[in-house]
LUMDO-177880 format. One line per 4 residues: for each residue x, z, y of C-alpha. Coordinates in nm, 4 decimals. Last residue first. Layout:
% LUMDO-177880
X,Z,Y  ...
***
This chain:
% LUMDO-177880
1.2817,0.5887,0.8011  0.9444,0.4486,0.9088  0.7260,0.7590,0.9446  1.0156,0.9473,1.1067
1.0563,0.6551,1.3497  0.7050,0.7170,1.4826  0.7876,1.0833,1.5412  1.1052,0.9866,1.7285
0.9120,0.7353,1.9424  0.6595,0.9959,2.0636  0.2939,0.9144,2.1289  0.1685,0.9437,1.7720
-0.1097,0.7923,1.5623  -0.1604,0.9304,1.2152  -0.0566,0.6847,0.9459  -0.2121,0.3411,0.9067
-0.2607,0.1619,0.5736  -0.1890,-0.2136,0.5750  0.1276,-0.1843,0.3610  0.2555,0.0893,0.5910
0.0981,0.1298,0.9357  0.2538,0.3103,1.2305  0.0261,0.3381,1.5348  0.1993,0.4311,1.8578
0.0005,0.5483,2.1581  0.0407,0.5177,2.5333  -0.2311,0.7148,2.7085  -0.4295,0.6858,3.0328
-0.7140,0.4780,2.8872  -0.7165,0.4688,2.5069  -0.6413,0.1247,2.3591  -0.6769,0.0909,1.9809
-1.0103,-0.0933,1.9625  -0.8463,-0.4360,1.9095  -0.4664,-0.4375,1.8859  -0.4087,-0.5952,1.5425
-0.7100,-0.8254,1.5807  -0.6335,-0.9481,1.9358  -0.9132,-0.8314,2.1670  -0.6740,-0.6422,2.3930
-0.6942,-0.3431,2.6264  -0.3869,-0.3006,2.8416  -0.0101,-0.2513,2.8192  0.0017,-0.4364,2.4889
0.2077,-0.4160,2.1758  0.2964,-0.5645,1.8428  0.5914,-0.4749,1.6209  0.6355,-0.6133,1.2688
0.8671,-0.4050,1.0589  1.0951,-0.4529,0.7602  1.4389,-0.4807,0.9223  1.4324,-0.1706,1.1434
1.7697,-0.1267,1.3118  1.6914,0.1081,1.6014  1.7064,0.0031,1.9693  1.3860,-0.1938,1.9066
1.1856,0.1298,1.9148  1.3180,0.2208,2.2600  1.2311,-0.1278,2.3907  0.8855,-0.0977,2.2306
0.8384,0.2380,2.4039  0.9239,0.0921,2.7451  0.6941,-0.2086,2.6980  0.4056,0.0113,2.5784
0.4192,0.2436,2.8810  0.0660,0.1610,3.0089  -0.0901,0.1737,2.6635  -0.0557,0.0228,2.3167
0.2249,0.0302,2.0645  0.1321,-0.1138,1.7261  0.3802,-0.0834,1.4412  0.3264,-0.2780,1.1197
0.5489,-0.1738,0.8344  0.6420,-0.3453,0.5093  0.7466,-0.1289,0.2187  1.0580,-0.2260,0.0287
1.0609,-0.4767,-0.2579  1.1194,-0.7896,-0.0495  1.3982,-0.6200,0.1453  1.5604,-0.5243,-0.1864
1.6379,-0.8898,-0.2605
***
């Protein structure tokens, strides 16, 4: 029951190393998150306008409100845990 009361997280990883960072992120037990990613620009609603050429960025959003974007997995996990 507590899973329904906890915050829900959306994590967007976008950039050339998105697949690697998503694999690192998935190594942690994170039951209340939705992860989306792309290695290139995307028109999908969750990914649209988030791609910055030459960078891989992580957007952590809580209940539809996004925190500061980061490029480091450990910093992203700090927002979630």
